[in-house]
C-alpha positions in Angstrom: -45.6 71.9 102.6 -47.5 68.9 101.6 -51.0 68.7 100.4 -52.5 67.7 103.7 -50.9 70.8 105.2 -53.1 72.9 103.0 -56.6 74.2 103.5 -58.5 73.1 100.5 -61.5 75.6 100.6 -60.2 76.9 97.2 -58.2 73.8 95.5 -60.5 72.1 92.6 -59.8 69.2 90.5 -61.0 69.2 86.9 -60.9 65.6 85.9 -61.7 64.0 82.2 -62.3 61.1 80.1 -61.5 62.3 76.6 -61.3 60.0 73.5 -60.2 62.7 70.7 -59.4 65.5 72.9 -62.6 67.4 73.2 -63.1 66.7 76.8 -59.6 67.7 77.6 -60.3 71.0 76.0 -63.0 71.6 77.9 -61.4 70.5 81.2 -58.7 73.1 80.4 -61.2 75.8 80.0 -63.0 75.2 83.2 -59.6 75.1 84.8 -58.9 78.8 83.8 -62.4 79.7 84.7 -61.7 78.6 88.3 -58.1 79.9 88.3 -59.7 83.5 87.8 -61.7 82.9 91.0 -58.8 82.3 92.7 -58.9 78.8 93.1 -55.7 76.4 92.7 -56.6 73.9 90.0 -55.4 70.4 88.9 -56.4 69.3 85.5 -55.9 65.6 85.0 -57.4 62.4 83.4 -59.6 60.2 85.6 -57.1 57.2 85.2 -54.6 59.3 87.0 -56.3 59.8 90.3 -57.5 57.4 93.0 -61.3 57.9 93.7 -60.8 58.5 97.3 -58.3 61.2 96.9 -60.9 63.3 95.0 -62.8 64.0 98.2 -59.7 66.3 99.5 -60.6 69.0 96.9 -63.2 71.6 97.8 -64.8 70.6 94.5 -64.4 68.3 91.4 -65.6 68.8 88.0 -65.8 65.9 85.4 -65.8 66.3 81.9 -66.7 62.8 80.5 -67.3 61.8 76.5 -69.3 58.9 75.7 -67.6 56.6 73.6 -68.5 53.5 71.7 -71.6 51.4 73.3 -72.2 54.2 76.2 -68.6 53.6 77.3 -66.0 56.0 79.0 -63.1 56.9 77.1 -60.1 54.6 77.8 -58.3 57.4 79.9 -61.1 57.0 82.4 -61.9 53.3 82.4 -59.6 52.1 85.3 -60.9 54.8 87.6 -64.5 53.8 86.5 -63.7 50.0 87.4 -62.5 51.2 90.7 -65.8 52.8 91.4 -67.7 49.7 90.6 -66.3 47.6 93.5 -68.8 46.0 95.3 -67.0 46.4 98.7 -67.2 50.0 98.6 -69.8 51.5 101.3 -72.5 53.9 100.7 -70.5 56.7 102.4 -67.3 56.1 100.5 -67.4 59.5 98.9 -69.4 61.5 101.1 -67.0 64.3 101.5 -66.8 64.8 97.5 -68.5 67.7 96.3 -68.8 67.6 92.4 -70.7 68.1 89.3 -70.3 66.7 85.5 -70.5 67.7 82.2 -71.1 64.9 79.2 -70.2 65.2 75.6 -72.1 63.1 73.4 -73.7 62.8 69.9 -77.5 61.9 69.9 -77.1 60.0 66.8 -76.0 57.1 69.2 -78.7 55.5 71.0 -76.7 55.6 74.3 -76.4 59.3 74.1 -74.2 60.8 77.0 -74.5 57.5 78.8 -71.1 57.5 80.0 -71.3 61.0 81.9 -75.0 59.9 83.3 -73.8 56.6 84.9 -70.7 58.3 86.0 -72.9 61.2 87.9 -75.0 58.5 89.2 -72.5 56.4 90.5 -70.9 59.3 92.5 -74.3 59.9 94.0 -74.6 56.2 95.1 -71.3 56.5 96.9 -72.5 59.6 98.9 -71.1 62.4 97.0 -72.6 65.7 96.8 -73.7 67.4 93.5 -73.0 71.1 93.8 -74.4 72.0 90.3 -76.8 70.2 88.1 -75.1 67.9 85.3 -74.8 69.4 81.8 -74.9 67.7 78.6 -73.8 68.9 75.1 -74.7 67.3 71.6 -72.4 67.2 68.6 -75.5 67.2 66.2 -76.6 70.5 67.7 -76.3 73.1 64.7 -74.0 75.0 66.9 -72.0 72.1 67.8 -71.0 71.4 71.9 -70.8 75.0 72.6 -74.3 75.7 72.4 -74.7 74.0 75.7 -71.4 74.4 77.1 -71.2 78.3 77.2 -74.6 79.0 79.1 -73.6 75.9 81.5 -70.1 77.2 82.4 -71.6 80.9 82.8 -74.1 79.6 85.4 -71.3 77.3 87.0 -69.2 80.3 87.7 -71.9 82.0 89.5 -72.6 79.1 91.4 -68.9 78.7 92.5 -69.1 82.0 93.5 -71.8 81.6 95.8 -70.7 78.8 97.2 -67.1 79.8 97.7 -67.2 83.5 97.9 -64.2 85.5 97.9 -62.9 87.5 100.6 -63.6 91.0 101.2 -61.8 93.2 98.9 -60.8 90.3 96.4 -62.1 90.5 93.1 -62.2 87.5 90.3 -59.1 87.9 88.1 -60.0 90.1 85.0 -60.2 88.6 81.5 -57.8 91.1 80.7 -55.2 89.4 82.8 -53.1 86.7 81.2 -52.8 83.7 83.6 -49.5 82.3 84.3 -48.9 78.9 82.5 -47.6 75.8 84.3 -45.1 74.9 81.7 -43.1 77.2 79.4 -40.8 76.3 76.7 -37.1 77.1 77.5 -33.7 77.0 75.2 -31.4 74.2 76.4 -28.3 74.8 77.9 -25.2 73.2 76.7 -26.0 70.2 78.8 -29.5 68.7 78.8 -31.6 70.1 81.7 -31.8 67.6 84.5 -34.3 67.1 87.3 -38.1 67.5 87.6 -38.0 70.9 85.7 -37.4 69.1 82.4 -39.3 66.6 80.2 -36.2 64.6 79.6 -36.9 62.1 81.7 -40.4 61.5 80.5 -41.5 61.2 84.2 -42.7 63.9 86.7 -42.3 63.7 90.7 -44.9 62.4 92.4 -44.4 63.9 96.1 -47.8 65.2 96.8 -51.3 63.8 96.4 -51.6 59.9 96.1 -51.7 59.3 92.2 -51.6 56.1 90.1 -48.3 54.8 88.4 -50.1 54.9 85.1 -49.9 58.9 85.6 -46.1 58.9 85.8 -45.8 57.7 82.3 -45.9 59.2 79.2 -48.1 58.7 76.3 -46.5 59.0 72.8 -42.7 58.0 73.4 -41.6 55.9 70.6 -42.5 52.5 69.3 -41.0 50.5 72.0 -43.3 52.2 74.5 -46.3 53.7 72.5 -48.7 51.6 74.4 -51.1 54.0 76.4 -50.3 53.8 80.3 -54.1 54.9 80.4 -55.3 51.9 77.7 -54.2 48.5 78.5 -56.2 47.7 75.4 -53.9 49.5 72.9 -50.6 48.6 71.4 -47.6 50.7 69.7 -46.3 49.6 66.7 -43.9 50.3 64.1 -45.5 49.8 60.4 -44.3 50.0 56.9 -47.0 51.4 54.3 -47.0 48.6 51.6 -49.8 50.0 49.1 -51.5 53.4 48.9 -54.0 53.0 46.3 -57.0 55.1 44.9 -60.2 53.2 44.6 -62.3 55.9 43.0 -62.0 57.2 39.5 -59.9 60.5 39.1 -62.9 62.2 37.8 -64.9 61.3 40.9 -65.5 64.1 43.4 -64.0 62.4 46.4 -60.6 60.4 46.5 -60.9 57.4 48.5 -57.8 54.9 49.2 -56.9 51.6 50.2 -53.8 51.6 52.6 -52.1 48.6 53.3 -49.2 48.5 56.3 -47.5 45.7 57.4 -45.7 44.9 60.9 -43.0 42.6 61.6 -44.3 41.2 64.5 -47.4 39.0 64.7 -50.3 41.1 66.5 -54.1 40.1 66.9 -56.7 42.1 66.2 -60.8 42.2 65.6 -63.3 43.4 63.7 -64.0 46.8 65.0 -60.7 47.6 65.9 -59.0 50.7 64.9 -55.3 52.1 64.1 -54.4 55.6 65.3 -52.4 57.4 62.9 -50.2 60.5 63.9 -50.2 62.8 61.1 -47.6 65.6 60.5 -48.1 69.3 59.5 -46.7 70.3 56.1 -43.4 72.1 55.8 -44.9 74.9 54.2 -47.5 75.5 56.9 -45.0 75.4 59.3 -42.6 77.8 57.7 -45.6 80.4 57.4 -46.4 80.2 61.0 -42.8 80.6 62.0 -42.4 83.6 59.7 -45.8 84.9 60.9 -44.8 84.8 64.5 -41.1 85.9 64.1 -40.0 82.7 65.4 -38.0 81.5 62.6 -34.5 82.3 64.6 -35.5 80.1 67.4 -37.0 77.4 65.0 -33.8 75.0 64.9 -32.4 75.4 68.4 -33.1 72.6 70.9 -35.6 73.3 73.7 -37.5 71.8 76.5 -40.4 72.2 78.6 -39.7 73.9 81.9 -41.8 74.3 84.9 -42.8 78.0 86.0 -42.6 79.4 89.4 -46.2 79.5 89.4 -46.9 75.9 90.0 -47.2 74.8 93.6 -47.2 71.6 95.3 -50.8 70.7 94.0 -49.6 70.9 90.8 -47.8 67.6 90.7 -50.6 65.9 88.6 -49.7 68.4 85.7 -48.0 67.1 82.5 -46.6 69.4 79.7 -49.3 70.8 77.6 -48.2 68.0 74.8 -46.7 64.7 74.6 -43.4 64.4 72.8 -41.9 61.4 70.9 -38.3 60.3 72.0 -37.3 60.6 68.4 -38.0 64.2 68.3 -35.0 64.7 70.8 -33.5 67.1 70.7 -36.7 68.9 70.5 -37.1 72.2 68.5 -39.6 74.8 67.7 -40.1 73.2 64.0 -40.3 69.8 65.4 -43.0 70.9 68.0 -45.1 72.7 65.2 -44.5 69.7 62.6 -45.2 66.8 65.0 -47.0 68.1 68.1 -49.2 71.2 67.6 -52.2 71.4 65.4 -51.9 74.7 63.5 -54.8 73.7 61.0 -57.5 73.0 63.5 -60.3 75.2 63.9 -59.7 77.6 66.7 -62.0 77.3 69.9 -63.1 80.1 71.8 -60.2 79.7 74.5 -57.6 80.2 71.6 -58.9 83.5 70.5 -58.9 84.6 74.0 -55.4 83.9 74.9 -54.0 85.4 71.6 -55.9 88.4 72.2 -53.3 89.2 74.8 -50.3 89.1 72.3 -51.4 92.1 70.1 -51.2 95.7 70.4 -53.7 96.5 67.9 -56.7 97.7 69.6 -58.9 97.1 66.7 -57.6 93.3 66.5 -58.0 93.0 70.2 -61.3 94.1 70.6 -62.7 91.8 67.5 -60.9 88.7 69.0 -62.6 89.5 72.4 -65.9 89.9 71.0 -65.6 86.3 69.7 -64.9 85.1 73.1 -68.0 86.7 74.5 -71.0 84.1 75.2 -73.4 86.8 73.6 -71.7 86.3 70.3 -71.6 82.7 70.0 -73.5 82.7 66.7 -70.7 85.3 65.2 -68.1 82.8 66.5 -69.8 79.8 64.8 -70.0 81.9 61.6 -66.3 82.8 61.7 -64.7 79.7 62.6 -66.9 76.4 62.5 -69.0 77.1 59.7 -66.3 78.0 57.0 -63.8 75.7 58.9 -61.2 78.8 59.4 -57.9 77.2 60.5 -55.7 78.8 63.4 -53.1 79.4 61.0 -55.5 81.5 58.7 -56.9 83.3 61.9 -53.2 84.4 62.7 -52.8 85.4 59.2 -55.7 87.7 59.4 -55.1 89.1 62.7 -51.4 89.5 61.5 -50.5 91.8 64.9 -50.8 88.9 67.0 -47.1 87.8 67.9 -47.3 84.8 70.5 -43.9 84.5 72.3 -42.5 81.2 71.0 -42.0 80.3 74.7 -45.9 80.2 74.8 -46.4 78.0 71.7 -47.7 75.0 73.4 -49.8 76.8 75.8 -51.8 78.5 72.9 -51.8 76.0 70.1 -53.8 72.7 70.7 -52.0 69.3 70.4 -51.9 67.4 67.1 -53.9 64.3 68.0 -53.9 61.2 66.4 -56.8 60.2 64.0 -58.4 56.8 64.4 -59.5 54.5 61.2 -61.3 51.6 61.3 -59.3 48.5 60.3 -60.9 46.9 56.9 -58.9 43.6 56.8 -59.7 40.5 58.6 -59.4 36.7 58.6 -56.7 35.6 56.3 -56.1 39.1 55.0 -54.7 40.1 58.7 -51.5 38.0 57.8 -48.4 38.4 55.9 -46.5 35.5 54.2 -43.6 36.0 56.5 -45.6 35.6 59.7 -46.1 39.5 60.3 -49.3 41.4 60.4 -51.1 43.1 57.9 -53.5 46.2 58.5 -55.7 47.6 55.6 -57.7 50.8 55.9 -60.4 52.3 53.7 -59.7 56.2 53.9 -61.6 59.0 52.5 -59.3 62.0 51.8 -60.9 65.1 53.3 -60.9 67.9 50.6 -63.9 70.2 50.1 -64.7 73.9 49.6 -66.6 75.8 52.4 -69.4 78.6 52.4 -66.4 81.1 51.4 -65.5 79.0 48.8 -62.0 78.2 50.2 -60.6 74.8 49.8 -60.1 72.9 52.9 -58.2 69.3 53.5 -57.8 67.3 56.6 -54.7 67.2 58.3 -54.2 63.4 58.6 -55.7 62.2 55.4 -53.6 64.9 53.4 -50.6 63.7 55.2 -51.7 60.0 54.2 -52.5 60.9 50.4 -49.2 61.9 49.7 -47.3 59.3 51.6 -45.4 56.6 49.0 -44.7 52.8 49.6 -42.0 51.9 52.0 -42.8 54.8 54.5 -42.3 53.7 58.2 -44.1 55.4 61.1 -45.5 54.5 64.5 -48.9 53.6 65.0 -51.4 52.7 67.8 -53.5 49.5 67.6 -56.6 50.1 69.9 -59.6 47.8 70.8 -62.8 48.9 69.1 -66.2 49.2 70.7 -67.9 46.5 68.6 -66.7 43.6 70.7 -67.2 40.9 68.0 -66.7 37.4 69.4 -66.0 34.2 67.6 -68.8 32.6 69.7 -71.3 34.7 67.6 -70.2 32.8 64.4 -73.5 30.7 64.3 -75.6 33.6 64.7 -77.0 35.7 61.7 -75.5 39.1 61.4 -77.1 42.2 59.5 -74.6 44.9 58.7 -75.2 48.5 57.6 -72.4 50.1 56.5 -72.5 53.0 53.6 -69.5 54.8 52.2 -66.3 54.4 54.3 -68.5 52.6 57.0 -67.9 49.6 55.2 -64.6 49.1 56.8 -65.5 47.4 60.0 -67.8 45.3 57.8 -65.5 43.9 55.3 -63.5 43.0 58.3 -66.1 41.1 59.8 -67.1 39.3 56.6 -63.3 38.2 56.1 -63.5 37.1 59.6 -66.4 34.9 59.5 -65.1 33.5 56.2 -62.1 32.5 58.2 -64.3 31.0 61.1 -66.1 29.1 58.6 -62.6 27.6 56.9 -61.7 26.2 60.3 -64.8 24.5 60.7 -64.3 20.7 60.1 -66.9 18.2 58.5 -68.3 21.1 56.3 -71.6 20.3 54.6 -74.2 22.2 52.8 -77.5 22.7 54.5 -81.0 22.7 53.0 -81.1 26.5 53.4 -77.9 27.1 51.9 -76.0 27.9 55.0 -72.6 25.9 56.0 -73.1 23.2 58.6 -70.7 22.2 61.1 -72.2 19.2 62.9 -74.8 20.6 65.0 -73.7 24.3 64.4 -73.7 26.2 61.2 -72.2 29.6 60.1 -74.9 32.1 60.3 -76.2 34.2 57.5 -74.1 37.2 57.0 -76.0 40.1 55.1 -74.7 43.4 54.2 -76.6 46.6 53.3 -74.1 48.9 51.6 -74.7 52.5 50.4 -72.8 55.0 48.2 -73.4 57.4 45.4 -72.5 55.5 42.1 -71.9 51.7 41.5 -69.3 52.5 39.1 -67.5 55.0 40.9 -67.6 54.0 44.8 -68.8 50.6 45.0 -65.7 49.6 47.0 -64.1 46.0 46.9 -67.2 45.0 44.4 -64.7 42.4 42.9 -64.5 40.5 46.4 -68.3 40.2 46.9 -69.2 37.8 44.2 -66.6 35.4 45.2 -67.3 35.5 48.7 -71.0 35.1 48.0 -70.2 31.6 46.3 -67.8 30.6 49.3 -70.1 31.5 52.2 -73.9 32.4 53.1 -73.2 36.1 52.3 -75.7 38.3 50.9 -75.0 42.0 49.6 -78.0 44.5 49.2 -76.5 47.8 47.7 -78.2 51.3 47.5 -76.7 53.5 44.7 -78.3 57.0 45.7 -77.4 58.9 42.5 -77.7 56.1 39.7 -81.6 56.9 39.3 -83.9 59.7 39.5 -85.3 59.0 42.9 -82.5 58.8 45.5 -82.4 55.3 47.3 -80.5 55.0 50.5 -79.8 52.0 52.9 -82.7 52.4 54.9 -84.7 52.0 51.9 -83.3 48.8 50.9 -83.7 47.4 54.4 -87.2 48.1 54.3 -87.5 46.3 50.8 -85.8 43.3 52.4 -87.9 43.7 55.6 -89.1 39.8 55.7 -85.5 38.7 55.5 -84.4 41.1 58.0 -87.1 40.2 60.4 -86.3 36.6 60.1 -82.8 37.0 60.8 -83.2 39.5 63.6 -86.3 38.4 65.4 -87.1 34.6 64.4 -83.2 33.7 64.6 -82.1 36.3 67.5 -79.5 37.9 65.1 -77.2 40.7 65.3 -76.9 44.4 63.9 -74.3 46.3 63.6 -74.2 50.1 62.0 -71.0 51.9 61.0 -70.5 55.1 58.9 -71.1 58.8 59.2 -72.9 60.1 62.1 -76.0 62.3 61.6 -79.1 61.2 59.7 -78.1 57.9 58.5 -78.0 56.1 62.0 -81.7 57.3 63.1 -82.9 56.7 59.6 -81.7 53.0 59.9 -83.1 52.9 63.4 -86.6 54.1 62.0 -86.2 51.6 59.2 -85.9 48.8 61.5 -88.7 49.7 63.7 -90.8 49.8 60.6 -89.7 46.0 60.1 -90.6 45.0 63.5 -93.9 46.6 63.2 -94.9 45.5 59.7 -93.5 42.1 59.8 -94.0 41.3 63.8 -97.5 42.5 64.3 -96.3 45.1 66.7 -97.5 48.4 67.3 -95.0 51.5 67.5 -94.4 51.5 70.9 -93.7 47.7 71.1 -91.3 47.8 68.0 -89.2 50.6 69.4 -89.0 48.6 72.8 -87.9 45.6 70.7 -84.8 47.5 69.4 -84.4 49.0 72.8 -84.2 45.5 74.2 -81.7 44.5 71.3 -79.4 47.5 72.4 -79.6 46.2 76.1 -78.8 42.9 74.9 -75.9 43.8 72.8 -77.6 42.8 69.6 -77.7 46.2 68.2 -74.4 48.2 68.3 -73.2 51.4 66.3 -69.9 52.9 65.6 -70.4 56.1 63.7 -68.1 59.3 63.1 
């Protein structure tokens, strides 16, 4: 039976655009919700489908994160480009019934911009909204779930009203464990063959029309590490050359300068990022193996196998995690070490799943309480607030025994972590013609409200790496889109803490642009002249706690200030009684900032921690425009909005 032979009155597509994995997690949750309403479901990234094919589903739900400057994630951009084709008629998607949910961060100017423009474009092409768009904000005190939970609860009721069940048919109870589309299975003496295994890295595509991109795996070794869904990423094999601590040993935070080398010559720009794939510690893996009674299966070759529950509609569905070629043969220990995140803060869906694998009534009741929307505050206090990990939850609810075959369906994927590259200009190249990548990494280590020590999986992994270690990384294009054609324009950079990374990269890049100019001469205002052009002024506002502890790369700035039109303004918040931050220094230098941005049409880049800093910087810039430009509040805010629209104000925070 082909897809066209089926009546799609209960077939739903849940498509997502995800940068860090949040949208994927939510898409899978919606998929399970609809399966309990007796829908067949497809959960896939947007780049894996053709726009016209979505109209064949009874309903489509799109979960989309916003990245960069209001952009769609890379695994949704080719789909988005297809939607923007001018030749598409206004009734192109007239048969499509859909809704969308956006994941965003209100510290960004273009909050949830991607989901909003995606939703609007579908309507322009004739699609029909079946439920109002929802939006979540990472800055909410209860996180994304604060909006997500009530939105999905209402969505369920709307779906039941629009697609009622037949008489005598009830929704599948939460007490029933839904069958997975894939399970782990022991290898036979010979490697499994055919479409039921992951050995060949591809899946059959004999159902709905899908793109070639979908038929390629994502993390499969250095030769093919480039993501099929992201043409702007490149997989590389690099060697760690330097792992140096920049802060004093008695400082509260361990910040490292990491330098990697690559044998091949690769181009990258300021703002680009390096994705590093961490590993779980052998100790944590051993604890979980023992806790789940998986030790006897830990080192036996295994593979992913389709279950009988998968029908033709599921030709879209990939296994729950991506596996590297060098992990072949795959074992449970390798899967836990390299592919599954056992230190993640558990989501509500995880607690719901593991409740099925305990015979302890007290444990089961408590786990299910956490999944009840009425107790969202308790869930937050138990998981997010203390940053309690999956491993710790399983240790506390020790009666839970997950079958090893279900490991990848219950435990989340261990995803790569992105770090802004701190090198630029001449620092991008090695003496032998290769490429150098430098990172500025703050090692995540802190105590929670329950006084438990926490550390980041990736930064803990990086902190212990010795020089000479080789690894696979992913080089990805950033969202700042810095161009050499902007060399003559002044630049104002605000980068406190490790937000300095892309700023240092840009400074070295501009220095390199200057060195490539011919006929250099000194202009009256101190800038470097090149015929009728001159390198624009470069101003950095940097903030940290202490000048002696975390004023990173301070030895470079005096030298560079002598060699290029560079000015550094610093805010050391703890070196005096009254705390001083970058936004305060911005106001102190208001005349300079106004001249560069308003009189000379300059650019602004804001990088660093999300939260209060970006809003405080925006407020400071508005004050500068108002006080120096004879503007009222509305006019000053409008000017900043115009800068955003023109691409002159860009923000990258994390």
